[in-house]
C-alpha positions as CSV (number, residue, x, y, z in Angstrom):
1,M,-100.8,4.9,-56.4
2,K,-98.2,7.5,-55.3
3,S,-98.7,11.1,-56.1
4,P,-96.0,12.6,-58.4
5,L,-93.6,15.0,-56.7
6,I,-94.5,18.2,-58.7
7,C,-92.7,21.1,-57.2
8,D,-95.0,24.0,-56.4
9,Q,-93.2,26.7,-54.4
10,R,-96.5,28.5,-53.7
11,D,-97.6,25.6,-51.6
12,S,-96.8,25.9,-47.9
13,K,-95.5,22.3,-47.6
14,W,-93.1,22.9,-50.5
15,K,-92.0,26.2,-48.9
16,L,-91.2,24.5,-45.7
17,L,-89.2,21.7,-47.4
18,G,-87.3,24.4,-49.3
19,E,-86.2,26.1,-46.0
20,I,-85.0,22.7,-44.7
21,L,-83.1,21.8,-47.9
22,K,-81.6,25.3,-47.9
23,I,-80.1,24.7,-44.4
24,F,-78.5,21.5,-45.7
25,G,-77.0,23.3,-48.6
26,S,-75.3,25.9,-46.3
27,R,-71.6,26.0,-45.8
28,R,-72.0,25.9,-42.0
29,V,-73.9,22.6,-42.0
30,K,-71.5,21.1,-44.6
31,Q,-68.7,21.9,-42.1
32,E,-70.6,20.1,-39.4
33,I,-71.1,17.1,-41.7
34,A,-67.4,16.9,-42.4
35,K,-66.5,17.5,-38.8
36,H,-68.2,14.2,-37.9
37,G,-66.4,12.2,-40.6
38,I,-69.2,12.0,-43.1
39,K,-67.2,12.8,-46.3
40,P,-67.3,14.0,-48.9
41,A,-69.5,16.6,-47.4
42,D,-71.0,17.8,-50.7
43,K,-72.1,14.3,-51.6
44,A,-73.4,13.7,-48.1
45,G,-75.5,16.9,-48.3
46,I,-77.1,15.6,-51.5
47,M,-77.9,12.2,-49.9
48,F,-79.4,13.9,-46.9
49,R,-81.5,16.2,-49.0
50,V,-82.9,13.2,-50.9
51,M,-83.6,11.4,-47.7
52,F,-85.4,14.3,-46.1
53,T,-87.5,14.7,-49.3
54,S,-88.5,11.0,-49.0
55,M,-89.4,11.4,-45.3
56,F,-91.2,14.7,-45.9
57,F,-93.6,13.1,-48.4
58,S,-93.6,9.6,-46.8
59,V,-92.3,7.8,-49.9
60,D,-89.4,5.5,-50.6
61,V,-86.0,6.8,-51.5
62,S,-86.2,4.9,-54.7
63,Y,-89.4,6.7,-55.7
64,V,-87.7,10.1,-55.0
65,L,-84.7,9.2,-57.1
66,R,-87.0,8.1,-59.9
67,E,-88.9,11.4,-59.7
68,L,-85.6,13.4,-59.7
69,N,-84.6,11.6,-62.9
70,E,-87.9,12.5,-64.6
71,R,-88.3,16.1,-63.3
72,E,-85.8,18.9,-64.0
73,E,-87.6,21.4,-61.8
74,L,-87.5,19.0,-58.8
75,R,-83.8,18.5,-59.3
76,K,-83.2,22.2,-59.1
77,F,-85.4,22.5,-56.1
78,V,-83.6,19.7,-54.2
79,G,-80.2,20.9,-55.4
80,V,-79.2,17.7,-57.2
81,E,-77.4,17.8,-60.6
82,D,-76.3,14.1,-61.0
83,V,-79.0,11.8,-59.5
84,P,-77.4,8.8,-57.8
85,D,-78.9,5.3,-58.3
86,V,-80.5,3.4,-55.4
87,D,-77.5,1.1,-54.9
88,S,-75.0,3.9,-54.7
89,F,-77.3,5.8,-52.3
90,Y,-77.6,3.0,-49.8
91,R,-73.9,2.0,-50.2
92,F,-72.8,5.6,-49.3
93,M,-75.1,5.8,-46.3
94,S,-73.9,2.4,-45.0
95,R,-70.3,3.6,-44.9
96,F,-70.9,5.5,-41.7
97,S,-71.7,4.4,-38.1
98,E,-74.8,5.1,-36.2
99,N,-72.8,7.2,-33.7
100,Q,-71.8,9.5,-36.4
101,F,-75.4,10.1,-37.3
102,V,-76.4,10.7,-33.6
103,K,-73.6,13.2,-33.2
104,L,-74.6,14.9,-36.5
105,V,-78.1,15.5,-35.1
106,N,-76.7,17.4,-32.1
107,G,-74.2,19.3,-34.2
108,V,-76.6,20.5,-36.9
109,L,-79.3,21.5,-34.4
110,N,-76.7,23.5,-32.5
111,T,-75.8,25.4,-35.7
112,Q,-79.4,26.6,-35.8
113,N,-79.8,27.1,-32.1
114,P,-76.7,26.8,-29.8
115,S,-77.3,24.9,-26.6
116,K,-75.4,27.3,-24.4
117,R,-77.8,29.0,-22.0
118,R,-77.7,30.8,-18.7
119,R,-81.3,30.5,-17.5
120,K,-83.2,27.6,-16.0
121,T,-85.6,25.9,-18.4
122,T,-88.1,23.0,-18.7
123,I,-87.2,19.8,-20.4
124,L,-89.7,17.2,-21.5
125,V,-88.9,13.5,-21.6
126,D,-91.0,10.7,-23.1
127,S,-90.7,7.3,-24.7
128,T,-92.5,6.0,-27.7
129,D,-92.6,2.7,-29.6
130,L,-90.7,2.1,-32.9
131,Q,-92.4,-0.7,-34.8
132,V,-90.5,-2.5,-37.5
133,D,-92.5,-3.3,-40.7
134,I,-93.1,-7.0,-40.0
135,N,-96.4,-8.7,-40.6
136,W,-96.3,-10.9,-37.5
137,N,-99.9,-11.8,-37.8
138,R,-99.1,-13.7,-41.0
139,K,-96.1,-15.5,-39.5
140,K,-96.2,-16.0,-35.8
141,R,-93.1,-15.0,-34.0
142,S,-92.3,-16.1,-30.5
143,K,-89.8,-14.5,-28.1
144,K,-87.5,-17.5,-28.7
145,S,-87.6,-17.0,-32.5
146,L,-86.4,-13.4,-32.0
147,E,-83.4,-14.3,-29.8
148,D,-81.0,-14.0,-32.8
149,E,-82.7,-10.8,-34.1
150,E,-81.8,-7.3,-33.0
151,F,-85.5,-6.3,-32.7
152,K,-87.6,-7.7,-29.8
153,W,-91.2,-8.0,-28.7
154,G,-92.5,-4.9,-26.8
155,C,-95.7,-3.6,-25.4
156,S,-97.1,0.0,-25.7
157,S,-99.9,1.3,-23.6
158,S,-101.5,2.9,-26.6
159,K,-100.5,0.4,-29.4
160,G,-100.5,-2.9,-27.5
161,F,-98.0,-5.6,-28.4
162,Y,-95.5,-4.9,-31.2
163,I,-92.1,-6.0,-32.6
164,G,-89.3,-3.4,-32.7
165,Y,-87.6,-0.8,-30.5
166,K,-88.2,2.0,-28.1
167,L,-87.3,5.6,-28.5
168,T,-86.7,7.9,-25.4
169,I,-86.2,11.5,-26.3
170,A,-85.7,14.8,-24.3
171,L,-86.9,18.1,-25.7
172,E,-86.3,21.6,-24.5
173,Y,-89.6,23.5,-23.9
174,P,-90.9,25.7,-25.4
175,K,-88.5,25.6,-28.4
176,M,-89.2,21.8,-28.7
177,K,-85.5,21.3,-29.6
178,P,-84.3,17.7,-29.3
179,L,-81.5,17.5,-26.7
180,A,-80.8,13.8,-26.5
181,F,-82.4,10.5,-27.5
182,I,-81.8,6.8,-26.7
183,I,-83.0,3.7,-28.7
184,H,-83.6,0.4,-26.8
185,Q,-84.5,-3.0,-28.2
186,G,-88.0,-4.1,-27.4
187,S,-89.8,-2.2,-24.7
188,P,-87.9,-1.9,-21.4
189,N,-89.4,-0.3,-18.3
190,D,-89.2,3.5,-18.3
191,A,-88.1,3.8,-14.7
192,P,-84.5,2.6,-15.2
193,I,-84.2,4.7,-18.4
194,F,-84.4,7.8,-16.1
195,T,-80.8,7.5,-15.1
196,E,-79.6,6.8,-18.7
197,I,-81.2,9.9,-20.3
198,M,-80.1,12.1,-17.3
199,E,-76.5,10.8,-17.6
200,Q,-76.4,11.5,-21.3
201,L,-77.6,15.1,-20.7
202,K,-75.2,15.6,-17.8
203,N,-72.2,14.4,-19.8
204,R,-73.1,16.8,-22.6
205,R,-73.5,19.6,-20.0
206,L,-77.1,20.3,-21.0
207,I,-78.4,20.4,-17.4
208,L,-78.4,23.5,-15.3
209,K,-79.1,23.5,-11.6
210,G,-82.7,24.1,-11.0
211,D,-84.0,22.9,-14.4
212,T,-87.5,21.3,-14.3
213,F,-87.9,17.9,-15.9
214,I,-91.4,16.6,-16.7
215,F,-91.9,12.8,-17.1
216,D,-95.1,10.7,-17.3
217,K,-96.1,8.0,-14.9
218,G,-94.0,5.3,-16.5
219,Y,-90.9,6.8,-14.9
220,Y,-92.4,6.8,-11.5
221,S,-90.0,5.6,-8.8
222,K,-89.1,6.9,-5.4
223,D,-85.4,6.6,-6.2
224,N,-85.9,8.7,-9.3
225,Y,-87.3,11.6,-7.3
226,I,-84.5,11.5,-4.8
227,N,-81.8,11.0,-7.4
228,G,-83.2,13.9,-9.5
229,I,-83.0,16.3,-6.6
230,L,-79.8,15.2,-4.9
231,G,-77.9,13.7,-7.8
232,Y,-78.7,16.0,-10.7
233,N,-79.9,19.1,-8.8
234,I,-83.1,19.3,-10.9
235,V,-86.8,19.5,-10.1
236,P,-88.1,16.0,-11.2
237,I,-91.8,16.3,-11.9
238,I,-92.6,12.6,-12.5
239,F,-96.4,12.3,-12.7
240,P,-97.3,10.4,-9.6
241,K,-99.3,7.2,-9.3
242,Y,-102.3,6.8,-7.0
243,Y,-100.1,5.5,-4.1
244,F,-97.7,8.4,-4.2
245,K,-96.9,9.9,-0.7
246,L,-95.1,13.2,-0.9
247,N,-94.0,13.0,2.8
248,K,-92.1,9.8,2.1
249,I,-90.1,11.5,-0.6
250,L,-89.4,14.6,1.6
251,D,-88.4,12.4,4.6
252,S,-85.8,10.7,2.4
253,L,-84.1,14.0,1.4
254,S,-81.1,15.3,3.3
255,Y,-78.3,17.8,2.5
256,P,-75.7,16.1,0.3
257,L,-72.1,16.0,1.7
258,D,-71.0,18.7,-0.7
259,C,-72.8,21.2,1.4
260,F,-70.2,20.7,4.2
261,N,-67.2,21.0,2.0
262,K,-64.7,23.5,3.4
263,N,-64.1,24.9,-0.1
264,T,-67.7,25.9,-0.6
265,S,-70.2,28.1,1.1
266,K,-72.2,25.9,3.3
267,Y,-75.1,28.3,3.8
268,K,-75.3,29.1,0.1
269,N,-75.6,25.4,-0.8
270,K,-78.1,24.8,1.9
271,S,-80.3,27.7,0.7
272,F,-80.1,26.3,-2.9
273,Y,-81.4,22.9,-1.8
274,K,-84.1,24.4,0.2
275,R,-85.3,26.3,-2.8
276,L,-85.0,23.2,-4.9
277,V,-87.1,21.2,-2.5
278,R,-89.6,24.0,-2.2
279,D,-90.0,24.2,-6.0
280,F,-90.4,20.4,-6.2
281,K,-93.1,20.4,-3.5
282,R,-95.0,23.2,-5.2
283,K,-94.9,21.8,-8.7
284,I,-95.5,18.1,-7.8
285,T,-98.6,19.2,-5.7
286,N,-100.0,20.9,-8.8
287,W,-98.7,18.4,-11.4
288,K,-102.1,18.2,-13.2
289,R,-101.5,21.8,-14.4
290,L,-98.4,20.6,-16.2
291,K,-100.3,18.0,-18.3
292,P,-100.8,20.4,-21.3
293,I,-97.1,21.1,-21.4
294,R,-96.2,17.4,-21.2
295,G,-98.7,16.8,-24.0
296,M,-96.5,18.8,-26.3
297,I,-93.9,16.0,-26.5
298,E,-96.7,13.5,-27.4
299,D,-97.7,15.8,-30.3
300,W,-94.0,16.0,-31.3
301,N,-93.8,12.2,-31.4
302,K,-97.0,12.1,-33.4
303,L,-95.4,14.5,-35.9
304,T,-92.4,12.1,-36.5
305,K,-94.7,9.1,-36.9
306,E,-97.7,10.5,-38.9
307,A,-95.9,13.1,-41.1
308,F,-92.4,11.6,-41.5
309,S,-93.0,7.9,-41.9
310,M,-91.8,6.6,-38.6
311,K,-95.0,4.8,-37.7
312,K,-93.6,1.6,-39.2
313,I,-89.9,1.4,-40.0
314,H,-88.8,-0.7,-42.9
315,R,-85.4,-1.4,-41.4
316,F,-84.5,-4.4,-39.4
317,T,-81.1,-3.9,-37.8
318,Y,-80.3,-1.7,-34.8
319,R,-77.7,0.2,-36.8
320,S,-80.0,1.1,-39.7
321,V,-82.9,2.0,-37.3
322,V,-80.6,4.4,-35.3
323,K,-79.5,6.1,-38.5
324,Y,-83.1,6.4,-39.8
325,V,-84.5,7.7,-36.5
326,S,-81.6,10.1,-36.1
327,L,-82.4,11.8,-39.4
328,N,-86.1,11.8,-38.5
329,V,-85.4,13.5,-35.2
330,L,-83.1,16.0,-37.0
331,L,-85.9,16.8,-39.6
332,A,-88.5,17.3,-36.9
333,G,-86.0,19.3,-34.8
334,I,-85.2,21.7,-37.7
335,I,-88.9,22.3,-38.4
336,T,-89.6,23.2,-34.7
337,L,-86.6,25.5,-34.6
338,L,-87.9,27.2,-37.8
339,G,-90.8,28.4,-35.6
340,Y,-93.3,25.6,-35.9
341,N,-93.1,24.8,-32.2
342,S,-96.6,25.7,-30.9
343,K,-99.1,23.0,-30.1
344,K,-101.4,24.0,-33.0
345,A,-98.6,24.2,-35.5
346,I,-97.2,20.7,-34.6
347,Q,-100.7,19.2,-34.7
348,C,-101.3,20.7,-38.1
349,L,-98.0,19.4,-39.5
350,S,-98.7,15.9,-38.2
351,E,-102.0,15.9,-40.2
352,W,-100.5,17.1,-43.5
């Protein structure tokens, strides 16, 4: 039996939800919603506040709408005067594309914390499984039977085999602000995803020369080390496997042709790459010391799954999954930007 949503503003969980809903009632965020074509913005704000309430308490939207109809105090808290019915809610949300939701995440997060920066930083990248809510033990599903479906079979090192999608996300450390995310069908290998996530960050100008990127062993590839240093001018700390040979990576590095461009300072560019390689060598040699930092993104993923009902997603099309995950990432991103970005705080939230 589900617990009734009795608003208690003295409770820390309700206080946090109140801060989140207040953000989505602000004029600046409504402008951002309208900017991405999700109109009317006032109505969209109501729908998003209802959706965040359902995620926050891990209950269905229909249950939240029913509680809103029964409780006047809850309606005032959420900021809803006329409660929509379930059909109109999902009909409104289906009007917009998944790309609009993805862009909305970046836009709203930038209203709370602009991405423009002038200093080098550390960015964490990790992948996690997205399981759709299908009882495949009751009805056996082969790979062939899923050919016409948008979700696929996948395999997770921690969860084993599953049916669904794969989420790859990049977070700025120590703010734990989401910078970019990609959703794939099934469970593709992590190594090729390196280029995809880096290209997305590069196109949005979120990479500065000399930034440190931390990946787990799944992204291990000699080409990824070289491409990270020479192609993206970053320090790629991909946790090495047992057969890793640092000398082989260093022997494959050479000055890019840009260093010999007549319009640039040759010696200045050379000194930059020397520093970049020196930082890479120092950090990859001591990569075990970076394990606690990389563990932060695992705690962040646990927060979205355990606290905000992303452990099993009751959606079965790629479009609906992207929309749902986008709002989940946005909710977790707002919470971390509100100051709940320490390891202890994130772990406590995930166990609420």
